[in-house]
N, C-alpha and C positions, 0 to 999 in steps of 0.2 A: 232616447228620452231620459232626462236626468231624474234620478230618484231623490226626493227631499231628505231621506234618511241615510244617504250614502256617506260613508266615512272615508277619511283619507287613507289611501293604501300604504303610505309610509307610516310604519308603526312608531318610529322615533318622532318626538315632538317637532324637532326642527329638521329632520332628515339629514343630519350632519354627515352620515357615512356615505350617502349617495347623491348629495345635492350638486347639480351642475347647472350651468347657464342654459337657458333656452333663448335663442336669438330670434328676433323678428324685426320687421321694418318699424323704425321709430323708437326702438328700445333705447332708453337713456343708460349709457354705460358709466359707472362710477368706479372709484377705487375698490369698493367692496365687490363689484361684479368681477373684477380681475382677480381679487383674492379668492373668491369662490372657484373660479376657473382653475387657478394654480393649485389650490388645496385639493380639489378633486383629482387632478392629474397626478400630483405627487403622492397622495395617499393611496390611490389605486395601484400606482407603480410599486410602492413599498409593500402593499399587501401581496401582490403577485410575487415579488422578490422573496419574501419570507415564506409564503405558502407553497410556491412551486420549486424554487431553487434551494431553499434552506439558507444557512448562514455559515460564514467562515471565510477563509482566504480563497479567492478564485484563482489568482496567479500572482507571481512576483513577491515583493517585500523581502528580497534577499538582504540579509543582515550580516555585516562583518565588523569586527572590532578594529578601531583605528586610533591609536595614541590616546586612549582614555575616553574616546567618544565612540559612537556607533554610526556606521554608514548604512542607510536604509535605501534600497533600490526601489524603482517604480513598481506599483502593484495595484491590484483591485481586490477589495473584500466586501462582503455583505454582513452587516450586523444582524442581531436577532430581530430588529425592528424593520428590516428590509432596506435600510439606508445604504447607499453606496459610499464606500471609503476608497477614494481614488487618490493615489499619489502618482503624478505624471512624470516626475524626474527623480534623480537620486538626491537625497538630502543627508545632512550630518546633524546629529543631535548630541549634545553634551548632557551630563547628568542634571545640570540646572534647568534644562529645557523640559524636563519631565513633570507630569502631574503625579505626585506621590499619594498613593491610596492606602488606607489601612485595610484590615480584614473585612470591614463592613462596606468597603467601596467609598468611604468618605475621604475627601482630600485633606491632607495634613501637611505640616511643614517638615523639613528634614529632621529636626530634632525629635519631634514626636514620632516620626516615621521609624527611625532606627531604635528609639527607646521602646516602642511597642512590638518590635520584631522579637519573636521567641528565640531563645538561645538553643544551641544544639546543632548537630551536623545535618539535620534533615530540612533545613530552611533554604529555599531557592528564591530567585527573583524573577518574576514574570513580567515581561514587556508586552503591552497590549496597545492596539490602535483603537481610537474612538472617533466617531463622527462628530464634527464640529462645524459651526457656522460663525463666520466673522463678518460683521457689517462693514461696508465700504462706501466711500463718498458721502460724508455727512453734508446735509443740506438744511438750512434754516427755512422753516415754513411757518405761516400764520394760520390759525384756525379762525372760524367765523367770529370769534370774540376778540380777535386781534392779539391773541396770546401766541407767543413765539415758542416753537419747540424744534427739536432736531429730528429729521427723518434721514433715511439712508437710500442712496441710489441703487445699490446692489447688495446682495448677500453672497459671500464666497463660501461654498461648501468645501471644507478642507478636513484635515486629519490631525489629531493630537495624540500624543503617546503618553502612557502611564506606566508606572512601576509599582508592583505590589508583591509582598512576600507571600509565598505559598509553600505547601509541602512539596518536597522534591518528587514525590510520587506523581504530582500533577505534570511534571516535566517529561515523564516517560510513560504516560498512560496508554493503554491499548484502546483502539476504537471500539466503542460499545455498540451493541445491536439495540436499536430503538424499538424494533417490532417484537412484540411478545404475543405468543399464541397459546391458547389453551387447547385441550384435546376433546372439546365437546362433540364435534362431528368429523374431525379430521380434514376439514375443507380448508385448503390454503386460501382460496378466494374469500371465504368468510372471514378468515383471520385478517387479511389485508383490509377488508371492508370495516371490520370492528376497530382496527387500529386507526384508520383515517376518520371514522365516525367520532371516536373519542378525542382525537388530536385537534387542537385549536391553535391557530397562529397567535403569537404573543402580542398583546397590546402594550404600547409604550407610552410613557408619560412625557412631559415637556423636557426640553433641554435645560441644563443648569448654567447660570451665569458665573463665570470664573474670570480671574485676572491672570494673565501670563505675560511673557515678555512682549507680546504684540498688543497688549491692552485688553479691553473687555472682549470676551468671546463666549459663545454658548456651546456647551459640550454635553454629550450623553456619557456620563461617567459610569452608568450602570451596565451598559451593554457593550463592553469592549470586546474586541476580537483578539484572542491570544496569538502572539507572533513568535515569541522565543523566550527561553529561559537564559538569562545572562548573568555573568559574574560581576560583582560589585567589590571594588577595592578602594583603598585610600591612596591618594596621589602624594607627590613630594611635599605639598603644602598642607598635608593632613585634611584635604578635602576628599570628596567622593568622586570616583570615576569608574568607568567600565573596564573590566578585566578582559582577558583573551577568550574566556569560555563563552561561547554562544551556541546554544542548541536550538536550531530553527524548527526542525520537524517534530520534536517530541511533543510540545504542548499544542500544536496547531490543529484546529478543526478546518477541514477542507470542503469547499463546494465542488462537487463532482460534475464537471462539464460533460456535455453530451459526447464529445469526442473521447473523453477519458472513459466514460461508461461503455462506449462501443469497444474500446481497447480492452477493457476488463472482461467483457462478455466472452471474447475468444481466448481469454487467458494470456494476453500479451505480457503480463507481469510474472508468469509462472516459469519455473525452471523445468526443462525437458531433457530427455535423452536425445542428444543431437547426432550421435554417431555410434555405430557398432562395427567392430572390425570385420565381422563375418556377414556384412550386409548383402553380399552377392549370393549368399546361401539362403537368406531369410525366405522361408515359405516357397522355395522354388520346387518345381515338380520333379526335376531330374535328381537322382541321388548324387551326393558329393563323393568323389573318389576317396577311398579310404586313405590313400597316401597323402592327399591334401589335408584331410581331417587330422591325421596323425602328426603332420608337420606343424599344425596349429598348436599342438600340445607341447612343442619344444623339440630341440635337437635330440638325436639319439644319445642315450647315456646308460650308465650302469650303477645301480644302487644309489641313485640320487635321492636326497630327502624330499625334494619337491621340484616341480617344473613350473617356471613362470611361462604361461602360455601366451599365444598371440590373440586370445580372446580378450578384447578390451572394450570398455564402455566409456564414452565421454559425454559430458553434460553441457548445456548451453550457458550455464553460469556456475560459479563456484558452489560446492557443497561442503558441509562440515565433515572434516576427516574422521572425527570420532563416531559419526553415524554411518559412515561407509565401511561396512565390515563384511566378512565372508558370508554371513547369514543373509545378506541382501541379495545373494545370487544362488540359483539352483540350476544344476545341469543334470538332466535326467536322460538315461539311455534306455530305450525300450526295444525289446526283441521278441519275436514270436516264439511261443513254446512249441516244441516238436509234437507233443501230444495235446490235442484239443484246440490248438491254434490261439491260445490265450496270449495276450500281450503281457510280458514280464517287465516290471519296472524296477530299475536300479539307479541309485543316485551316485554321481561322481563325487569323490571327496575333494571339495574346494577347501583348502587349508589356509589360504592367505591371499593378500592383495599386494600388488605393486602399484603405488599411487602415481598418477599423472598430474604434474603441476603446470600452471600457466603463468607467465609474467604478469605481475600486478595484482594477483589475487590476494585477498587478506590472509593474515596468518591463521593457521589452523584449518584452512580450506584447501581443497584440491579440485581439479577439473575432471578427473576420471580415474580409472583403475584397470589393471590387467589382472586376470584371474591366475592364481597359483594353485596347482593340484598336487595331490600326494604322489610321490615318486614311484612307490611300489605299485600303485594302481596303473600308472602309465606303462611301466615295464612289464607287469604281469597281466593286468586286466585288459589292456588295450593292445599291446604289442607282443604279449606272450603267446605260447603255443595253444592255450585253451581260451583265448579271447573270444567273447561272444560275437565280435565283429567278423570272425571266421565262419560262423555258423549260419548267419542269415543277414539280409539287409536290415539295418537298424534305423530307428528314428531317434533323433536327439532333440530334446526340448531345453531351451535356456530361458530361465525366468529371472526377471529383475524386479525386485519388490520396492516400488517407489514410496510406499508408506513408511519404510524404514529410513529413508534418506532425506535429510533436512538441508535445505539450501541456505545461502547466506542471509536471507530475510526471515529465516525461521519457519518456512513452509516446506511441506513435503513435495517431492519431485512429481510432476505430472507425467506419469510413466505409462499410461494406457496405450496399448497398441492401436494403430489405425490401419485397418484393412491389410493390404499387402505391403504397405510402406515400412521400410526399416527405420525410418526416422525423418524428421523429428516426431517424437511421440506426443500424446496429449489429447484429452477430451475436454479441456478447459476447466478442470477441477484438480485440486492438489491430490497427490497420492495415486494409487492404482498400480497395476501390474503390467509389465511388458513381457509378452510370451513370444518367443521366436522358435520355430520348428524347421527342421530339415532332415533329410534322410542321408544315410552314409552307406555306400556300397560295400559289398562283401570284400574282406581282405584276402589277398592272394597268399595261400598257405606256403608257397615256395619261398616267399620273402619273409614271412613273419612266423613261420612254424618253428624256426630255430634261429633266433637273432644272433648277429655276429658277436655281441658282447657275451652271450651265453656260451658260444663255442669257445671263445677265448678263455672263459672262466674254467672250462672243463679240460682244456688241452694241457 
């Protein structure tokens, strides 16, 4: 039963945001009917793009400098309005093909563009991609009043590029966290709820009509997608051209695809400990023979300042040499006390590292290190007549502090131990500690009670 006082459920007067066609037998279809259909599908797609996927470069748009021009490879990006910026093939653009924008995003000519640029060393040039529409196929039509005007058969969705001067800080900015949480009740779920409740997808205005080399075209100059910071130089004819400097990754905002997110969840981008030289001993139940342990500490010697051991660690990617120091490693020797059975803890003196390099690694980076220990500790504390290894079976613990070691991307090494596995390490978060344990059998007093070098010294 219809109520006479029933009001329209669409709160907007014309229901512009959700109006779509309802088809029925005998409905007369007009150009406006198809416009409603197309507007509904396009606007809903754009809404989902900006609300679900976000905005930025999805893939591609590789940029290289080529004789004063720029080569831009195929790619896909989403702007803040949810529009798709698709370039299907490689293109070359010269300086004259660009839309030049001032700091307010207004298009200007080359003279005003460079005169408005601030002086100083901190000025860089930002290349951005913009959604554009170009009409194709002009057709003369008459309206009911016999007045003739031009319509267009198709609209080409395309991309245009702009150049704008920015602070160089914009060319190497860090990715910012957009989620902000207070400490009202400590609930992470509530924090996410409040963030999404307050966030609203951005509404976008109409496109702007501009003239370029291809004629009249409509472009969204306000919502460009940053692609690169590029160098601008003068050419042989005192005109403007692109230099060799092209920084693609610094200013880009990226859309994180599902595959990429799944790769990030297990930490595919993190550096791990890939190999330890004593992996056969790691957490094994049987004691390591003392002779094998002693051999790992280096060859027999006398009054050596230090011994470069066979205890080595290698990483899955390069790490900064200046962060890989002796304090990143701890070797602890534990022996049972004769009275009371307490475990006595003693630290081996790690005095240096011998770095391991790999071909192709960047300067200032290494792929691993071998531990160097104090010579007198090896000769007296391990192989001497009063070594604790002659008194009881000992336990050795080797610790690698991943929080101290920074990789080539500026993140700490994911060093957390995983069960019985000696490597690769990791629990999908930067930093952490790798702890390896094994037991060492009692040394034979006949061999190590009076070492050969000591006998030679007293003869």
